[in-house]
VOPAGU-2260 file (C-alpha; in pm, 1 decimal, decimal comma):
REM VOPAGU-2260
SITE   aa  ch    i         X         Y         Z
SITE  MET   A    0     341,1    1245,2    -648,8
SITE  ARG   A    1     206,8    1141,6    -989,1
SITE  LYS   A    2     373,0     834,3   -1134,4
SITE  ARG   A    3     312,5     595,8   -1419,4
SITE  ASP   A    4     139,1     268,0   -1343,4
SITE  ILE   A    5     340,8     -31,1   -1226,2
SITE  GLU   A    6     446,3    -244,9   -1522,0
SITE  GLN   A    7     489,4    -621,1   -1539,7
SITE  ASP   A    8     826,6    -649,2   -1707,3
SITE  SER   A    9    1063,4    -504,8   -1446,6
SITE  PHE   A   10    1127,2    -482,0   -1073,9
SITE  THR   A   11     979,4    -174,5    -908,3
SITE  SER   A   12    1074,3     -52,3    -561,6
SITE  GLU   A   13     909,9     241,3    -385,5
SITE  TYR   A   14    1052,0     386,8     -66,7
SITE  PRO   A   15    1052,1     711,1     136,2
SITE  SER   A   16    1318,7     970,6      59,3
SITE  TYR   A   17    1474,9     924,3     405,4
SITE  TYR   A   18    1506,7     546,8     363,4
SITE  LYS   A   19    1868,1     534,5     246,7
SITE  SER   A   20    1973,6     767,1     528,6
SITE  PHE   A   21    1922,0     482,8     773,6
SITE  SER   A   22    2212,5     280,9     906,1
SITE  CYS   A   23    2199,4      62,5    1215,3
SITE  ILE   A   24    2401,9     226,9    1494,8
SITE  GLY   A   25    2466,9    -109,0    1662,9
SITE  GLY   A   26    2606,9    -114,2    2013,1
SITE  ILE   A   27    2558,0     259,7    2070,0
SITE  CYS   A   28    2183,3     232,2    2011,4
SITE  PRO   A   29    2002,0     341,1    2329,0
SITE  ASP   A   30    1749,2      61,6    2280,8
SITE  SER   A   31    1788,2    -289,2    2143,0
SITE  CYS   A   32    1585,2    -462,9    1874,3
SITE  CYS   A   33    1717,1    -787,8    2028,2
SITE  SER   A   34    1520,1    -759,1    2352,0
SITE  GLY   A   35    1161,6    -721,8    2461,2
SITE  TRP   A   36     998,8    -942,7    2197,3
SITE  GLU   A   37    1022,5   -1282,6    2033,7
SITE  VAL   A   38    1294,4   -1346,7    1774,6
SITE  ASP   A   39    1138,2   -1529,5    1479,4
SITE  VAL   A   40    1378,0   -1742,1    1273,6
SITE  ASP   A   41    1301,0   -1828,0     912,1
SITE  ASP   A   42    1314,9   -2194,2     809,0
SITE  ASN   A   43    1626,2   -2161,9     591,2
SITE  SER   A   44    1828,2   -1996,2     866,4
SITE  ALA   A   45    1703,3   -2250,3    1120,6
SITE  GLU   A   46    1823,5   -2541,4     907,1
SITE  LEU   A   47    2163,2   -2377,4     868,6
SITE  TYR   A   48    2185,6   -2306,7    1241,6
SITE  LYS   A   49    2140,2   -2677,0    1311,2
SITE  ASN   A   50    2465,6   -2752,5    1128,9
SITE  VAL   A   51    2694,8   -2477,3    1258,0
SITE  PRO   A   52    3003,6   -2621,3    1433,5
SITE  PHE   A   53    3205,1   -2500,0    1734,9
SITE  ALA   A   54    3074,9   -2339,5    2053,0
SITE  VAL   A   55    2834,8   -2100,8    1880,5
SITE  GLY   A   56    2681,8   -2397,7    1698,7
SITE  LYS   A   57    2622,3   -2577,6    2026,2
SITE  LYS   A   58    2451,7   -2269,5    2168,2
SITE  LEU   A   59    2239,2   -2235,9    1854,8
SITE  LYS   A   60    2114,0   -2590,5    1897,4
SITE  GLU   A   61    2032,5   -2524,6    2262,3
SITE  LYS   A   62    1848,7   -2197,2    2207,4
SITE  LEU   A   63    1659,7   -2276,1    1885,4
SITE  TYR   A   64    1312,3   -2424,4    1916,8
SITE  ARG   A   65     998,8   -2458,7    1708,3
SITE  ASP   A   66     634,7   -2401,6    1800,0
SITE  LYS   A   67     316,8   -2396,8    1591,0
SITE  GLU   A   68     412,9   -2058,0    1444,1
SITE  GLY   A   69     767,3   -2155,7    1341,3
SITE  TYR   A   70    1124,5   -2140,4    1468,3
SITE  LYS   A   71    1225,9   -1903,5    1749,9
SITE  PHE   A   72    1505,6   -1847,1    1999,5
SITE  HIS   A   73    1456,2   -1908,7    2371,4
SITE  LEU   A   74    1489,6   -1564,5    2531,2
SITE  THR   A   75    1679,9   -1498,0    2850,9
SITE  PRO   A   76    1481,0   -1434,2    3173,8
SITE  ASP   A   77    1499,6   -1058,3    3107,5
SITE  LYS   A   78    1357,9   -1106,6    2755,0
SITE  ARG   A   79    1683,9   -1057,9    2564,8
SITE  CYS   A   80    1795,5   -1257,3    2263,6
SITE  PRO   A   81    2036,3   -1525,2    2391,9
SITE  PHE   A   82    2296,9   -1407,6    2140,3
SITE  LEU   A   83    2295,2   -1043,3    2255,4
SITE  ASN   A   84    2607,2    -992,2    2467,9
SITE  ASP   A   85    2667,1    -748,5    2753,3
SITE  ASP   A   86    2784,5    -481,7    2507,0
SITE  ASN   A   87    2457,1    -512,3    2310,1
SITE  LEU   A   88    2642,7    -676,7    2021,3
SITE  CYS   A   89    2532,8    -989,9    1838,2
SITE  GLU   A   90    2740,9   -1302,1    1904,1
SITE  LEU   A   91    2635,8   -1449,0    1569,7
SITE  ILE   A   92    2777,8   -1151,1    1380,6
SITE  LEU   A   93    3094,4   -1155,1    1591,2
SITE  SER   A   94    3141,7   -1528,3    1528,4
SITE  MET   A   95    3022,9   -1571,0    1169,9
SITE  GLY   A   96    2961,5   -1228,8    1014,7
SITE  GLU   A   97    2639,8   -1050,8     916,7
SITE  GLY   A   98    2552,5   -1333,2     677,7
SITE  ALA   A   99    2467,0   -1547,5     978,0
SITE  LEU   A  100    2164,2   -1338,3    1069,3
SITE  CYS   A  101    1815,3   -1470,0    1003,9
SITE  VAL   A  102    1579,6   -1270,3     782,6
SITE  THR   A  103    1407,5   -1096,2    1074,8
SITE  CYS   A  104    1734,6    -961,7    1212,6
SITE  THR   A  105    1876,8    -876,5     870,6
SITE  GLU   A  106    1578,8    -672,6     756,4
SITE  TYR   A  107    1467,9    -495,5    1074,7
SITE  PRO   A  108    1364,6    -211,7    1086,4
SITE  ARG   A  109    1304,2    -234,5     714,1
SITE  TYR   A  110     951,3    -325,3     608,5
SITE  PHE   A  111     864,4    -487,9     275,8
SITE  PHE   A  112     527,0    -532,4     108,6
SITE  ASP   A  113     582,4    -744,8    -201,6
SITE  VAL   A  114     349,9    -819,5    -490,2
SITE  GLY   A  115     530,4   -1007,5    -767,0
SITE  LYS   A  116     816,4    -783,7    -876,9
SITE  TYR   A  117     671,9    -479,9    -698,5
SITE  SER   A  118     807,7    -395,1    -353,7
SITE  LEU   A  119     693,5    -120,1    -119,2
SITE  VAL   A  120     964,9     -45,2     135,9
SITE  ASP   A  121     964,0     150,5     460,3
SITE  LEU   A  122    1137,0     190,1     797,3
SITE  THR   A  123     945,2      85,8    1107,8
SITE  LEU   A  124     911,3     350,9    1377,6
SITE  SER   A  125     979,1     110,8    1667,3
SITE  CYS   A  126    1350,2     156,8    1592,8
SITE  PRO   A  127    1499,0     463,5    1771,8
SITE  GLU   A  128    1726,3     552,5    1480,5
SITE  ALA   A  129    1447,1     512,8    1224,6
SITE  ALA   A  130    1218,7     731,7    1438,4
SITE  ARG   A  131    1497,8     989,4    1475,2
SITE  ILE   A  132    1539,9    1010,1    1098,6
SITE  PHE   A  133    1164,3    1021,0    1043,5
SITE  TYR   A  134    1093,7    1311,9    1279,8
SITE  LYS   A  135    1415,9    1499,3    1206,4
SITE  SER   A  136    1243,9    1655,8     906,4
SITE  HIS   A  137     925,3    1863,0     927,1
SITE  ASP   A  138     867,1    1857,6     550,0
SITE  PRO   A  139     590,8    1651,5     387,1
SITE  VAL   A  140     711,9    1295,9     330,6
SITE  SER   A  141     818,4    1225,6     -27,2
SITE  TYR   A  142     870,9     891,4    -196,9
SITE  ILE   A  143    1100,4     751,3    -463,6
SITE  ARG   A  144    1037,1     487,1    -727,0
SITE  ASP   A  145    1315,1     297,4    -904,3
SITE  ASN   A  146    1386,0     -41,9   -1056,3
SITE  ALA   A  147    1634,7    -172,1    -799,0
SITE  PRO   A  148    1530,0    -455,4    -564,5
SITE  LEU   A  149    1645,8    -297,5    -238,4
SITE  ARG   A  150    1696,7    -622,3     -52,0
SITE  GLU   A  151    2005,6    -680,1    -264,3
SITE  SER   A  152    2140,6    -325,4    -256,3
SITE  ASP   A  153    2115,1    -235,1     112,3
SITE  TRP   A  154    2363,0    -484,4     254,7
SITE  GLU   A  155    2625,0    -731,6     142,3
SITE  ALA   A  156    2522,1   -1060,4     -15,3
SITE  ASP   A  157    2418,2   -1310,1     249,6
SITE  PRO   A  158    2625,3   -1630,9     214,0
SITE  TYR   A  159    2369,5   -1813,6     429,2
SITE  ASP   A  160    2077,3   -1712,8     206,3
SITE  ASP   A  161    1993,8   -1951,4     -74,5
SITE  CYS   A  162    1677,4   -1756,3    -160,2
SITE  ALA   A  163    1832,4   -1443,4    -312,9
SITE  VAL   A  164    1679,7   -1350,6    -647,8
SITE  SER   A  165    1919,3   -1410,5    -937,9
SITE  ASP   A  166    1878,7   -1313,4   -1301,4
SITE  ASP   A  167    1799,1   -1674,9   -1385,7
SITE  GLU   A  168    1525,0   -1683,6   -1126,2
SITE  ILE   A  169    1342,8   -1368,7   -1236,8
SITE  LYS   A  170    1142,5   -1578,6   -1479,6
SITE  ASP   A  171    1003,0   -1773,5   -1184,2
SITE  PHE   A  172     794,5   -1476,8   -1073,6
SITE  GLU   A  173     438,7   -1548,2   -1185,0
SITE  GLU   A  174     318,5   -1216,1   -1316,9
SITE  ASP   A  175      -6,9   -1371,3   -1433,7
SITE  GLN   A  176    -102,4   -1413,4   -1066,6
SITE  VAL   A  177     -65,1   -1040,9    -997,8
SITE  ASP   A  178    -375,5    -831,8   -1054,5
SITE  PHE   A  179    -203,2    -525,1   -1196,9
SITE  GLN   A  180    -529,5    -338,9   -1250,4
SITE  LYS   A  181    -613,6    -369,8    -880,5
SITE  LEU   A  182    -254,3    -303,4    -772,6
SITE  ASN   A  183    -235,2      17,8    -970,8
SITE  SER   A  184    -576,4     136,3    -852,2
SITE  VAL   A  185    -466,0      92,2    -490,3
SITE  ILE   A  186    -136,2     270,8    -554,4
SITE  ARG   A  187    -318,1     561,6    -721,5
SITE  LEU   A  188    -552,0     585,2    -420,8
SITE  ARG   A  189    -255,0     583,9    -183,4
SITE  ASP   A  190     -64,0     846,7    -378,9
SITE  GLU   A  191    -363,3    1079,4    -407,9
SITE  ALA   A  192    -425,7    1049,0     -34,9
SITE  ILE   A  193     -61,7    1129,4      42,4
SITE  ASP   A  194     -78,9    1430,4    -190,5
SITE  LEU   A  195    -380,5    1556,1       4,3
SITE  ALA   A  196    -207,3    1494,6     337,3
SITE  GLY   A  197      89,8    1708,4     230,1
SITE  ASP   A  198    -114,9    2007,9     112,6
SITE  ARG   A  199     -36,4    2253,5     392,1
SITE  SER   A  200    -242,2    2534,3     243,6
SITE  ARG   A  201    -530,8    2392,6     450,2
SITE  SER   A  202    -567,3    2272,4     808,8
SITE  PHE   A  203    -477,8    1914,1     885,3
SITE  ILE   A  204    -835,0    1829,7     984,3
SITE  LYS   A  205    -967,2    1957,2     649,1
SITE  ARG   A  206    -710,6    1744,9     467,8
SITE  LEU   A  207    -805,8    1445,1     678,6
SITE  SER   A  208   -1172,6    1494,7     590,8
SITE  ASP   A  209   -1089,2    1499,8     219,1
SITE  ILE   A  210    -883,2    1181,5     253,6
SITE  VAL   A  211   -1174,2    1006,4     426,9
SITE  ARG   A  212   -1406,8    1110,2     141,2
SITE  LEU   A  213   -1151,4     983,9    -109,3
SITE  PHE   A  214   -1154,5     638,6      53,6
SITE  VAL   A  215   -1535,3     642,0      77,6
SITE  ASP   A  216   -1558,4     716,5    -295,7
SITE  TYR   A  217   -1309,8     439,2    -373,6
SITE  SER   A  218   -1506,7     190,7    -163,9
SITE  ARG   A  219   -1833,0     281,8    -336,8
SITE  ASP   A  220   -1676,1     258,8    -683,1
SITE  HIS   A  221   -1546,9     -89,5    -597,5
SITE  GLY   A  222   -1874,8    -224,3    -468,3
SITE  GLU   A  223   -1805,6    -212,9     -94,3
SITE  LYS   A  224   -2092,3    -178,8     148,2
SITE  GLY   A  225   -2106,8      72,1     431,1
SITE  THR   A  226   -1986,8     425,6     475,4
SITE  LEU   A  227   -1766,5     635,4     701,2
SITE  SER   A  228   -1826,9     988,3     824,0
SITE  PHE   A  229   -1576,7    1226,9     974,1
SITE  ASP   A  230   -1641,9    1535,1    1185,1
SITE  ASN   A  231   -1486,8    1839,1    1019,0
SITE  ASP   A  232   -1470,3    2025,8    1348,9
SITE  THR   A  233   -1266,9    1785,3    1561,7
SITE  LEU   A  234   -1024,6    1502,3    1506,8
SITE  PHE   A  235   -1196,7    1271,1    1756,9
SITE  SER   A  236   -1473,0    1301,6    2014,9
SITE  ARG   A  237   -1460,8    1197,9    2381,0
SITE  GLU   A  238   -1688,9     907,0    2290,4
SITE  ASP   A  239   -1439,8     800,2    2022,3
SITE  ALA   A  240   -1166,8     797,3    2285,2
SITE  THR   A  241   -1364,6     577,7    2525,9
SITE  LEU   A  242   -1447,8     327,8    2251,8
SITE  LEU   A  243   -1089,4     319,4    2127,3
SITE  VAL   A  244    -947,9     249,6    2473,3
SITE  GLN   A  245   -1196,7     -36,4    2513,8
SITE  LYS   A  246   -1072,1    -184,2    2187,8
SITE  LEU   A  247    -709,6    -147,2    2293,7
SITE  LYS   A  248    -777,1    -337,6    2616,1
SITE  THR   A  249    -854,0    -650,8    2412,2
SITE  MET   A  250    -517,5    -652,1    2234,7
SITE  GLU   A  251    -204,0    -848,1    2317,2
SITE  VAL   A  252      40,0    -654,7    2536,3
SITE  VAL   A  253     390,5    -646,4    2389,2
SITE  ASN   A  254     553,3    -354,2    2569,3
SITE  PRO   A  255     532,5    -289,4    2948,8
SITE  MET   A  256     529,9      84,6    2875,3
SITE  TRP   A  257     208,8      24,3    2681,5
SITE  SER   A  258      23,1    -149,6    2962,7
SITE  GLN   A  259     118,3     127,5    3207,2
SITE  ALA   A  260       2,4     398,2    2965,3
SITE  LEU   A  261    -321,5     211,3    2895,6
SITE  GLN   A  262    -403,7     198,8    3266,1
SITE  ARG   A  263    -369,6     576,5    3284,7
SITE  MET   A  264    -577,9     622,7    2967,2
SITE  GLU   A  265    -865,0     420,0    3114,3
SITE  LYS   A  266    -915,9     675,8    3392,8
SITE  ASP   A  267   -1007,4     956,8    3150,7
SITE  PRO   A  268    -987,9     858,4    2781,7
SITE  GLY   A  269   -1154,7    1178,5    2661,5
SITE  GLY   A  270    -927,6    1401,8    2864,4
SITE  MET   A  271    -618,0    1213,6    2751,8
SITE  LEU   A  272    -719,4    1239,0    2387,3
SITE  THR   A  273    -795,3    1609,5    2425,0
SITE  GLU   A  274    -445,9    1663,0    2568,2
SITE  GLY   A  275    -297,2    1475,2    2273,2
SITE  ILE   A  276    -492,7    1682,6    2021,1
SITE  LEU   A  277    -387,9    2007,2    2188,0
SITE  PHE   A  278     -25,2    1896,3    2196,3
SITE  SER   A  279     -21,4    1779,5    1833,7
SITE  SER   A  280    -183,7    2098,3    1704,3
SITE  SER   A  281      26,6    2353,3    1894,3
SITE  GLY   A  282     308,5    2538,1    1721,6
SITE  GLY   A  283     452,4    2340,1    1432,9
SITE  ASN   A  284     352,2    2003,2    1578,1
SITE  SER   A  285      74,9    1944,1    1323,8
SITE  CYS   A  286     339,2    1874,5    1059,5
SITE  LEU   A  287     466,8    1587,2    1276,7
SITE  LEU   A  288     116,6    1443,0    1303,9
SITE  GLU   A  289      83,8    1480,7     926,8
SITE  ARG   A  290     402,8    1281,0     877,1
SITE  PHE   A  291     273,2    1004,2    1104,4
SITE  PHE   A  292     -57,7     984,1     917,5
SITE  THR   A  293     131,6     973,2     588,2
SITE  TYR   A  294     335,1     681,7     728,8
SITE  LEU   A  295       7,2     497,1     790,8
SITE  LEU   A  296    -129,2     575,4     444,0
SITE  TRP   A  297     191,5     463,8     275,7
SITE  ARG   A  298     202,2     129,1     451,1
SITE  TYR   A  299    -156,7      24,2     511,5
SITE  THR   A  300    -341,9     139,1     200,0
SITE  MET   A  301    -170,8    -158,9      36,2
SITE  TYR   A  302    -376,9    -390,7     258,2
SITE  ILE   A  303    -663,8    -319,9      15,3
SITE  TYR   A  304    -475,4    -522,7    -244,8
SITE  ARG   A  305    -462,1    -814,7      -0,2
SITE  GLY   A  306    -840,0    -811,3      37,0
SITE  ARG   A  307    -917,0    -555,7     306,2
SITE  GLY   A  308   -1185,4    -298,1     232,0
SITE  ALA   A  309   -1096,9      65,9     175,0
SITE  LEU   A  310   -1321,8     167,8     465,1
SITE  GLU   A  311   -1154,9     -87,5     693,0
SITE  VAL   A  312    -813,6      51,9     605,6
SITE  MET   A  313    -922,6     411,9     663,5
SITE  ARG   A  314   -1076,9     322,3    1001,0
SITE  PHE   A  315    -750,2     152,2    1090,3
SITE  CYS   A  316    -547,7     463,3     996,9
SITE  LEU   A  317    -782,1     686,9    1196,1
SITE  ASN   A  318    -777,9     457,5    1499,7
SITE  CYS   A  319    -396,9     432,3    1488,7
SITE  THR   A  320    -381,7     811,2    1477,5
SITE  GLY   A  321    -607,6     809,2    1781,7
SITE  VAL   A  322    -367,0     570,3    1956,4
SITE  LEU   A  323     -80,0     809,2    1888,8
SITE  LEU   A  324    -281,6    1104,8    2019,9
SITE  LEU   A  325    -366,2     914,3    2338,8
SITE  LEU   A  326       3,0     838,3    2389,3
SITE  LEU   A  327      95,0    1201,8    2323,5
SITE  GLY   A  328    -167,9    1307,8    2576,4
SITE  ASP   A  329     -27,5    1066,0    2832,9
SITE  TYR   A  330     322,6    1198,3    2765,7
SITE  ALA   A  331     204,7    1559,1    2809,2
SITE  GLU   A  332      39,8    1477,5    3143,5
SITE  ASN   A  333     293,6    1226,2    3277,9
SITE  LYS   A  334     638,1    1317,5    3145,4
SITE  ASP   A  335     804,7    1169,8    3453,1
SITE  LYS   A  336     681,4     824,8    3345,2
SITE  TYR   A  337     881,0     850,7    3023,0
SITE  GLU   A  338    1220,1     956,2    3158,1
SITE  SER   A  339    1385,8     628,7    3055,0
SITE  MET   A  340    1265,2     666,7    2696,0
SITE  GLU   A  341    1355,8    1036,1    2681,4
SITE  HIS   A  342    1718,0     939,8    2741,8
SITE  GLU   A  343    1694,2     713,7    2436,9
SITE  CYS   A  344    1599,7    1003,0    2207,7
SITE  THR   A  345    1871,6    1183,9    2018,7
SITE  ILE   A  346    1665,6    1435,2    1820,8
SITE  GLU   A  347    1622,3    1725,6    2058,7
SITE  GLU   A  348    1631,6    1801,2    2430,2
SITE  PRO   A  349    1389,9    1601,4    2650,4
SITE  GLY   A  350    1039,6    1745,0    2632,8
SITE  SER   A  351    1065,7    1865,3    2273,8
SITE  PRO   A  352     779,0    1785,9    2032,8
SITE  GLU   A  353    1010,6    1564,5    1825,2
SITE  THR   A  354    1101,3    1363,7    2134,8
SITE  ALA   A  355     734,1    1323,8    2227,8
SITE  PHE   A  356     639,6    1203,4    1880,4
SITE  GLN   A  357     935,1     967,3    1870,2
SITE  ILE   A  358     841,3     811,3    2204,4
SITE  ALA   A  359     470,6     781,1    2119,1
SITE  SER   A  360     544,0     637,3    1773,3
SITE  ARG   A  361     788,4     380,5    1907,6
SITE  ILE   A  362     540,5     258,2    2169,8
SITE  PHE   A  363     263,5     247,5    1907,3
SITE  SER   A  364     477,3      59,5    1657,6
SITE  ARG   A  365     605,9    -199,6    1901,6
SITE  GLN   A  366     259,0    -260,1    2045,0
SITE  ILE   A  367      53,1    -264,1    1723,1
SITE  GLU   A  368     291,7    -337,2    1436,6
SITE  HIS   A  369     515,9    -592,4    1605,3
SITE  SER   A  370     249,3    -820,0    1744,0
SITE  GLY   A  371     135,8   -1092,6    1506,8
SITE  GLU   A  372    -194,0   -1108,9    1693,4
SITE  ASN   A  373    -250,7    -733,8    1679,5
SITE  ILE   A  374    -152,3    -661,4    1318,5
SITE  ASN   A  375    -231,8    -988,7    1140,3
SITE  GLY   A  376    -473,4   -1178,5    1364,4
SITE  GLU   A  377    -824,2   -1113,4    1488,1
SITE  ASN   A  378    -717,5    -810,9    1690,4
SITE  ILE   A  379    -658,8    -598,6    1379,5
SITE  ASN   A  380   -1032,9    -622,5    1313,6
SITE  GLU   A  381   -1091,0    -419,1    1630,9
SITE  LEU   A  382    -902,0    -127,5    1476,6
SITE  MET   A  383   -1073,9    -167,4    1139,8
SITE  CYS   A  384   -1426,9    -121,3    1266,4
């Protein structure tokens, strides 16, 4: 995956090869991204919502509120967005078109990491359709680089959005504030790590060990203190499992499925992790674990550019892999607890490895990646140490 360095004079987007295969399946989706968590509303959309006429405008005024974190919608008692109707369709789209959606609803499950004119793009695994696409393939994940800003090419122009980037506004990007030397060094580290992850001539644990050493070398070369060792004989020890579960207990609970699984993990963390390792390494399942770890590398190596240490990022990727293995172990031991989620999977028959990885990844993503406290606040430090 060798590429030239990012340049200052043009937009650059990087995204996984499966990215453009995604299309929201709307009302037939077995889950809903409009229920189970808060709906954040960006300031521009909130101001527009305050001036919408007719019945939908009245409802917008009633349901929109602001707290210290920003604008949100009051959810229904069963934690659904107030504009999600009985057919799981959005009343705002039905009344005003897709342009009426706020940024959160427009972009989900798309993920953007922007630095100046550079944009890393991904699909978040909490979405059933995104997870289906992700685990449909068993090949190493590949990535594409082009000069198209994907926010403008993936959906129609948003008539409610006065922040779209025009040709006249390109000059407003302040390239002199982007540290291109650091950005390119982080991207090279990420790409080399992903190359190592996809080298299937060696066992996954050997590849993982090499990736850890790569991050250790990077941290030393960039003046970071500390080190990180990795056991070449096992992914994680029983002691690692106990410590990880203790860390997870301190985190905000977003998904009820998570709290139930965590209670079962507490009884025997080492045994649960061992089950997950056995499940992920049997048959062709290691390629699915490889894809998940590549997902983490792709997204979170970029946190180094934002000031996180390389060792912190690698510990985070390893701990998140441990979370997935714990969830896979819980699934292997307690399949009856996941019947509702199995019916939401459209990859294979219930009980298949792809179904297990989809379920575990969706719970992981909703719990860790969709909690501001867990991914951006103090709680992320627990998974970085």
